[in-house]
C-alpha positions as CSV (number, residue, x, y, z in Angstrom):
1,M,40.0,-8.3,93.5
2,T,40.2,-11.2,91.1
3,W,38.0,-14.1,92.3
4,R,38.3,-17.7,91.5
5,L,35.1,-18.6,89.6
6,L,34.4,-22.3,89.6
7,S,31.8,-23.4,87.1
8,H,29.7,-26.6,86.6
9,A,27.2,-27.4,83.8
10,A,24.6,-30.0,83.0
11,T,21.9,-30.6,80.5
12,H,19.2,-33.3,80.0
13,A,16.4,-33.9,77.6
14,G,14.0,-34.1,80.5
15,A,11.5,-36.8,81.4
16,V,9.2,-36.5,78.3
17,R,10.9,-35.1,75.3
18,P,13.0,-37.4,73.1
19,R,15.4,-34.7,71.9
20,N,17.4,-32.1,73.7
21,E,17.4,-28.7,71.9
22,D,19.3,-26.9,74.7
23,A,23.0,-26.0,74.3
24,L,25.6,-25.0,76.8
25,L,29.1,-23.4,76.8
26,D,31.4,-23.3,79.8
27,R,34.4,-21.1,79.1
28,A,35.7,-20.4,82.5
29,D,39.1,-19.7,80.8
30,I,37.9,-16.3,79.5
31,G,34.9,-15.7,81.9
32,L,32.1,-16.6,79.5
33,W,29.2,-18.9,80.1
34,V,26.2,-19.5,77.7
35,V,22.8,-21.2,78.0
36,A,20.7,-21.4,74.9
37,D,17.2,-23.0,74.5
38,G,16.0,-23.7,70.9
39,A,12.6,-22.2,70.6
40,G,10.0,-25.0,71.0
41,G,7.4,-25.5,68.3
42,H,9.4,-23.8,65.5
43,G,11.4,-26.8,64.4
44,A,15.1,-27.3,64.4
45,G,15.5,-25.5,67.7
46,D,18.7,-27.5,68.3
47,V,20.2,-25.9,65.1
48,A,19.6,-22.4,66.5
49,S,21.0,-23.1,70.0
50,A,24.0,-24.9,68.6
51,A,24.7,-22.0,66.3
52,I,24.9,-19.6,69.3
53,V,27.2,-21.9,71.2
54,D,29.5,-22.4,68.2
55,A,29.8,-18.7,67.7
56,M,30.6,-18.1,71.4
57,R,33.1,-21.0,71.4
58,A,35.1,-19.2,68.7
59,V,35.6,-16.0,70.8
60,P,39.3,-15.7,71.2
61,A,41.1,-15.5,74.5
62,G,43.2,-12.5,75.6
63,L,40.4,-9.9,75.1
64,S,39.8,-7.0,77.5
65,A,36.4,-6.9,79.3
66,A,35.1,-4.3,76.8
67,E,36.4,-6.3,73.8
68,L,34.8,-9.5,75.1
69,L,31.4,-7.8,75.5
70,A,31.7,-6.3,72.0
71,Q,32.6,-9.7,70.5
72,V,29.7,-11.4,72.2
73,R,27.3,-8.8,70.8
74,L,28.7,-8.9,67.3
75,R,28.6,-12.7,67.1
76,L,25.1,-12.9,68.5
77,A,24.0,-10.4,65.9
78,A,25.6,-12.4,63.1
79,V,24.0,-15.6,64.3
80,H,20.6,-13.8,64.4
81,R,21.0,-12.8,60.7
82,E,22.2,-16.3,59.7
83,L,19.2,-18.0,61.4
84,Q,16.8,-15.6,59.7
85,E,18.3,-16.3,56.3
86,E,18.3,-20.1,56.9
87,A,14.7,-19.9,58.0
88,A,13.7,-18.0,54.8
89,Q,15.4,-20.6,52.7
90,R,13.4,-23.4,54.4
91,G,10.1,-21.8,53.4
92,P,7.5,-19.2,54.3
93,G,6.7,-18.9,58.0
94,R,9.6,-20.9,59.2
95,I,11.5,-19.7,62.2
96,L,14.9,-20.9,63.6
97,A,15.3,-19.3,66.9
98,S,16.7,-19.7,70.4
99,T,16.6,-17.9,73.7
100,V,20.0,-17.2,75.3
101,V,21.4,-16.0,78.6
102,I,25.1,-15.2,78.8
103,M,27.3,-14.4,81.8
104,L,30.5,-12.5,81.4
105,A,32.9,-12.0,84.4
106,R,36.2,-10.2,84.8
107,G,37.8,-9.2,88.0
108,D,35.1,-8.4,90.5
109,H,32.4,-7.5,87.9
110,F,29.9,-9.5,86.1
111,A,27.4,-8.8,83.2
112,M,24.4,-10.7,81.9
113,L,23.1,-10.5,78.4
114,W,19.9,-12.2,77.4
115,A,17.0,-12.6,75.0
116,G,13.9,-14.7,75.8
117,D,13.0,-16.5,79.0
118,S,16.2,-18.4,79.9
119,R,17.2,-17.0,83.3
120,A,20.1,-16.0,85.5
121,Y,19.8,-16.2,89.3
122,L,22.1,-15.1,92.0
123,L,22.3,-16.6,95.5
124,R,24.0,-14.1,97.8
125,A,24.0,-14.4,101.6
126,G,21.2,-16.9,101.5
127,T,18.9,-14.9,99.3
128,L,18.0,-15.9,95.8
129,T,17.5,-13.0,93.3
130,R,16.4,-13.3,89.7
131,V,19.0,-11.3,87.8
132,T,17.2,-11.4,84.4
133,R,13.6,-10.5,83.5
134,D,11.8,-12.8,81.0
135,H,11.0,-11.6,77.5
136,S,7.7,-13.4,77.4
137,L,4.0,-12.7,77.0
138,V,3.2,-13.7,80.6
139,Q,5.9,-11.4,81.9
140,E,4.3,-8.5,80.0
141,L,0.9,-9.4,81.5
142,V,2.5,-9.5,85.0
143,D,4.1,-6.1,84.4
144,Q,0.7,-4.7,83.2
145,G,-0.9,-6.0,86.4
146,A,-3.2,-8.3,84.3
147,L,-1.6,-11.5,85.8
148,R,-0.2,-12.4,89.1
149,E,3.4,-13.7,89.2
150,E,2.3,-17.0,90.8
151,E,-0.2,-17.6,87.9
152,A,2.4,-17.0,85.1
153,E,3.9,-20.5,84.9
154,S,0.4,-22.2,84.5
155,H,-0.9,-19.7,82.0
156,P,-1.9,-21.2,78.6
157,Q,0.5,-19.0,76.8
158,A,3.4,-19.4,79.3
159,N,5.7,-20.6,76.5
160,V,5.2,-17.6,74.2
161,I,8.5,-15.6,74.1
162,T,8.7,-12.1,72.8
163,R,12.5,-12.0,71.9
164,A,14.9,-14.6,70.7
165,V,18.0,-14.9,68.6
166,G,16.7,-15.7,65.1
167,A,13.3,-14.3,65.6
168,Q,11.8,-11.7,63.2
169,G,13.1,-8.2,63.3
170,E,16.2,-6.8,64.9
171,L,17.9,-8.6,67.7
172,E,17.2,-7.0,71.1
173,L,19.3,-7.9,74.1
174,D,18.9,-6.8,77.7
175,K,22.0,-6.3,79.9
176,V,22.6,-6.0,83.6
177,S,25.9,-5.8,85.4
178,G,27.1,-5.7,89.0
179,R,29.9,-6.5,91.4
180,I,30.8,-10.0,92.4
181,V,31.0,-10.8,96.2
182,E,32.8,-13.7,97.8
183,G,30.4,-16.6,98.2
184,D,28.1,-15.6,95.3
185,R,26.5,-18.5,93.5
186,F,25.2,-17.7,90.0
187,L,22.9,-20.1,88.1
188,L,22.0,-19.8,84.4
189,C,19.2,-22.0,83.3
190,T,16.5,-22.8,80.7
191,D,12.8,-22.6,81.5
192,G,12.7,-26.4,81.8
193,L,14.2,-25.9,85.2
194,F,12.1,-23.1,86.8
195,K,8.9,-24.4,85.3
196,T,9.5,-27.7,87.1
197,M,11.0,-26.5,90.4
198,S,10.0,-23.4,92.4
199,E,12.5,-20.7,93.0
200,E,12.3,-21.6,96.7
201,E,13.5,-25.1,95.8
202,I,16.2,-23.9,93.6
203,A,17.4,-21.5,96.4
204,A,17.4,-24.4,98.9
205,M,19.5,-26.6,96.6
206,L,22.0,-23.8,95.9
207,G,22.2,-23.0,99.5
208,A,22.9,-26.6,100.4
209,G,25.8,-26.6,97.9
210,A,24.2,-28.5,95.1
211,D,25.9,-28.3,91.7
212,A,24.3,-27.9,88.3
213,E,24.0,-31.6,87.7
214,A,22.3,-32.2,91.0
215,I,19.8,-29.4,90.3
216,V,19.1,-30.6,86.7
217,M,18.6,-34.2,87.8
218,A,16.2,-33.1,90.6
219,A,14.1,-31.5,87.9
220,V,14.2,-34.5,85.7
221,A,13.2,-36.7,88.7
222,R,10.3,-34.4,89.2
223,G,9.1,-35.2,85.7
224,A,10.3,-32.2,83.7
225,R,8.3,-31.9,80.5
226,D,10.9,-29.8,78.8
227,N,14.7,-30.0,78.3
228,V,16.5,-28.9,81.4
229,S,19.9,-27.2,81.4
230,A,21.9,-25.2,83.9
231,I,25.4,-23.7,84.5
232,G,26.5,-22.7,88.0
233,V,29.3,-20.2,88.6
234,D,30.6,-20.0,92.2
235,C,32.8,-17.2,93.6
236,R,35.7,-18.2,95.8
237,A,38.4,-16.0,97.3
């Protein structure tokens, strides 16, 4: 079955930071949605996130699902190399990098690609599931049993990511896929959202029908200390 996928997107600098280094792309026309978060502390994070979005914006229409996935991977790899080269030109030790989470949808299937700690959630039948798994130091500690999940967000190194587009080495992306069910609500977001609002609060807002703008502004009203961005994708028959 081919579902109607209705999308909504919002981004905000947050309650503290003067500059927004997040970038979004909503291409419901081809079933492609992108959330990128310029890596904090490295400088020019907005350059990195914008480069990802610009590359995805140039993906042509009319591709098959397999061709679309291949194009996304190829273009992300190209941006990765370009950011590494630009960083090298800026001087020793410079990094231009960005996390990314991308949703692809075609027919009754979806796929998520990501690097870093921007996340994808799925609300299905009232239950919120985290579709992605963070590429971060604290997630590794949780996986090793050295840190409890509820302690991760307040850990001193909670902002240390282990993968990103533009980071040193080869680009490593994780991918998950699955079927779309009527009533599904997907949410792609940067860490500025889930570090400000709990997953229970996000689930409650999604369950009440809130769109991306309402969720983002709720985080800003809560005093979000980072940029906050989200894209929602809702499945309708």
